[in-house]
N, C-alpha and C positions, 0 to 999 in steps of 0.2 A: 755567710752559714742563713743569716736572718733576711739578705736580700736576696738570695738561692727559694727559701721558701715565698716570700714576696712576689718573685716572677711567678714560677708554678702557681699561687695562688690566684695569680692576673690569669692566667692562660685559664685556669676555672671557671673562673667571676665572666671572661670574654665567651666562653661556650655557652655557659648558661645564662648571659645575655643575648648572645645569637639565638637562642632556641626559644627566650622568651617572646624577641621581637617577631619570629616565625614559629605561629601554632602548630602543631602536627598535623599535614594534611595525607592524605590515604594511607596513613601506616593504621596499620594492628598492632595491639599492645597486649601481650600476655596480662589476667585479670585474673582477680582469685574472687569475686564476688557474682554472681548468673542475677542480674537483677530482671524483671518483667516491664517496671519502669524506669522511667530515668531519675536518677536523685537528685540531678541539678534543678528540672525543672520541672519532674511530674509527667512528663508524656510517655506515650506506649514506645516501647522499643521494637523494632522491627528489623533492626540490622546491627553490626556494633559499633553504630556511632548514631546518637540520637538527633532526629530528622527536623528538631525544634532549635536545641541549641546547641549543635553539634558533639558535644560528649560522648567521650567515650562509654559506651552500655556497662562494660567492667569494669569497677574501681581495683586499686591494688587498698591492701591494709595488712603487709608484711613487711617486716622490716628490711628483709632480701630486695621485695618489689622496689623500696624508697630508695635503695643507692644501687639498682640495677636505673630508675629513673634518672639518678643522678649522671650516671655515665650515658646514658642515651642521650641525656640533653646537653654533655660534653662533647660526645664524640658520634652521636647520628651513628651509631654504630648499626642502627637495620635500615640498611637501605640506604638512604642519600645522601651521605656523606661519601660511601663507595661508588654511587655511580655518575656525582659531581665533579672529584677530586681527580679520575684520571681523563674525562673531557677535559676540564680545566689545561692541565696537563701537555694534553694531546690536540685534541679537537676542540681549543677553544673557542672557537668559530661558531661549531653547533650546538654547543655549549648555549652561547647566548643567542643563537637565533630560537632553538628549542623554548629555552625561557617567555621571551618579547612573543611568540606565536603561542604561548599559552600551557607549554605542559610545565606546571609549578609543582604538583603533588610531588614529579619524580625527582628532582631536584634543590638542593639546598638555594635557597634563596638571594641575590649578590647582597642585599646588606645583612642578613644576619654572617653570611661565609665573610663578607669584609670583616666587621666587629670581630670574629673568632679569627681570624689572621691575624689584627691589628694587635690582639692580646700575644698573642703566637711568638711576634715578631720581637717583639718587645722581652717578653718574656726569653725568649732566644736569645737576644741581645743585652738583658741584663744578668742571666746566669751567666754569660762567655765575656762579659764584660766587652761586648761588640761597639756598643756607644762612645765608651770611653775611647776605645782603638783607635776609631774611624774621630775622634775628635783629635788624636793626637796624631793619625796619619797626617791626616789633612793639614794637622799645623807642622808636620814634619817637612811634607811634600811643598806646600805653600808657602810659607815664611821665609825658608832660605831665599826663594824667589825673588819674593818681595822685597828683601834685603839688601840684594845683589842692584835690584828694579830701583830700589829708592837710594840707595849711593850713587849708582851710575847719573841717577837725575843731580844728588846735591853736586857729581865732578862737573856736571852742564854746568848748570848754576855758578857755581863759583867762575869757572871761566868763561860765563857772560856779564860776570858781574867785573872780573877784571880787565874784560875789552870797555867796558863800560866807564870806569876807572880811566883808563889809558884815555879813551875820548871822550874826557871830559862830560859826560854826561851822568845825569842822577840813576843812584841803584838804589831806591826807596824802593819800589816794586817788588826789585831781584832780592832785598835783604827780604822783606816779609815770606816769600817763597821759598828762599833757602831756607830762614828761624822755621818754617811749619816741617819741610821736609829731614832736619834734622829732626825736631821733636817726632816725628811717623817712623824715623831710622832709630831713635832713643825706645819707642814703644816694642817696635818690631825686634830688635837686640833684647831687649828684655821678656819680650813674649817666646822666643829663641830659645831663650834657657830657662825658662818656667818660673821666671822670677815676677812673682808681681804681688809683689812684697809693700812696694810704695806706688802713691796714685801716679800714674803717667800723667801729666801736663798734654791732655790733648786740648790741641788751640784749633776751633774748625770758622771758619772765615764769620766775621762779622752779615755776611750778606747771606748767608744760611739765614732758613725759621726760625724760632726760638725752637719748635718741637725739634730740630735735628740737631740745636745743639744741646739739649739735651737729653738727646737718646746717646749723642757721644761724650757726653759727661758721664752718663750714668754707666755706659759700658766702659770709660776710661778707669773709673774709681773702682769696679768691682768686676771684673771678668766671668771672674768663674762664678757669682751667683749670675751674672748673664747665662753663662754656659749651660748651669744647672735647669735654671726659667726654661733656658730653650730645650733642655730636653724633657722637660716635664710636660711642656706645650707640645712638642710635636709628638706625645701620647692623648693629651686630652681631645687636638684638633686634627687628630689625621683626615677625620672626615672631612674638611676644608678641602682635600685634593680632588675629592669629587666634582664639586661646581667650579673647583678651579681648572681642572681639567676637560670638562663638556665641552664647553664652548671652541675648544683647540679641535677637537673630533667633529663637532659639527660644521669646522670650516672645510674639514675633507669631503663632505656634501651639501655645499650652501644652499638653501632656499629648496631643498629638496620636499616632494611631498609625499614621498614613499618613508625613505628614513626620518623621524620624530627626534627630539629631544629625548624622548624616555628611552626608544631606543639605544643614542649614545651612551645613558646615562648608566644602561645595563652594560653595556658594552665596558665602559669606564671602570666601575665598578668589578666586574669580575675580570677586568687585568690588572687592576690594584691588586684584589685580593693574588693573584699569582706573582707576580714583583714581590711581594711582600711573602710569603712562602719562599721564594725562590732566594729572597736574603737571607730567612733564617737556615734553612737549606745550608745554602752558600758558609753561611758563618760557621756550622757547626761542619761544615766538611774542610774550613780552613784551619779546624783546630786539629785536623790531621795531615792536609795538605796546601797547603796556601797554592801550589804551582797548579792543582784541579780546579780550587775556588775556584781561581780566576778564568777558566773559561767560564764560570756564570757571567761575564760583562759580553759574550756573543746571542746570550740566549734572548733576550728583551727584544730584538730586532725580529728575530724568526719566530716567536711568540705573537710578537704583535701581526705581521705579516699573514698569518695561518687565521687570526682570529679575525683582522679586516677582508681575508678573502671568503669565509665561512658564514660570516657575519650578514655583510654585505651582501655578495653576491657578485662582487668584480673578477675581474679577470688578472692573468696575471702580472701584464705592465701597472693596470691599476693600482693590485694590489703592493707591489714596490713602488713605487713613486711614493703611493700614499703614507706608507711605512716609513720613508725616506725622510716626510713632513711631519709625520708625525711624531717618529725619533727626537727631531728638531723643537716640535714642541714638545714634549716629555722632558728635553732639560729649563727649557722656560718656565711647565710649569711648578717644577720643582723648585727653581730659584725666585718665582713669586712667591712659594709655600714657604722658600726659607723665610723669605723677607717677611712675612708677616711672620713666623714664629718670632724674631728678631725685635719686631717690633711689639711686637704681646710682651716679650721676656723685659723690654726697655721700659715700659710704660706700665707693669705691674709694680 
């Protein structure tokens, strides 16, 4: 129950923070005072906003208005969010191009929406246990395969050792590889069983840099702590996905004078917003039907295709090949982000 409350609190905090970095623009607000001079700077008022400092001409002074501001800050109930989300889902290219071309007052800015989506995603994942389920699913899917591969490697090394012995050759190098493989198999088998009560003796080659050996040692001593740090850092450093992803989008239009890094940054940020909302939605749908939620895997390429065509004005073939390349780039970017999280978790 406490975890659920904290998750909801995170979502609310995210909305308030998103609103803080995106002051209202072009929005009217119901007020409860009727001033002729701005209460902030004292300038004469000629409209709903002060022409000098931009503050609303009318300010709220009731408790009802206070909670109205809270809801407005979290959900942008009056206009922007309802204009932004439908376009983000169905016409992401139009949304991205419109924002780049200067329609700022109509839509939620990319960074404000990104902050809110981060908190919503982690709130949903936290309430449903999605983060733990993903880690468990990854272990269920990957560890058995790794166990089988490692056992196969051990069998081959044993065959090579037998051949070396029969041929009168030295087995020192093979023995080192065999010992390493056995240690790796021991660790994987315990991970498969969920047994981390003993510290696995992970051996890293002496040729590896000291920092690599240090990371491996910390991971082996307390893998559960490392996993906790990774989940925490994913929450705190989710913004790093933006600078990681932008260069990959730039590679789709290298040296273009028409499309600049700003365009790519807006594109990436809105795209990540959609992907996070898609993950949160599919997580909730998965509570009812995992089969229906599985269809979410087919959505990202379609969304990227529509966003690329609408944002950059390319043709169908240009959209298809760029979507294909961008899909590969997306997996690389996620891999780099995951490596960053592991490194941060190990060095903390």
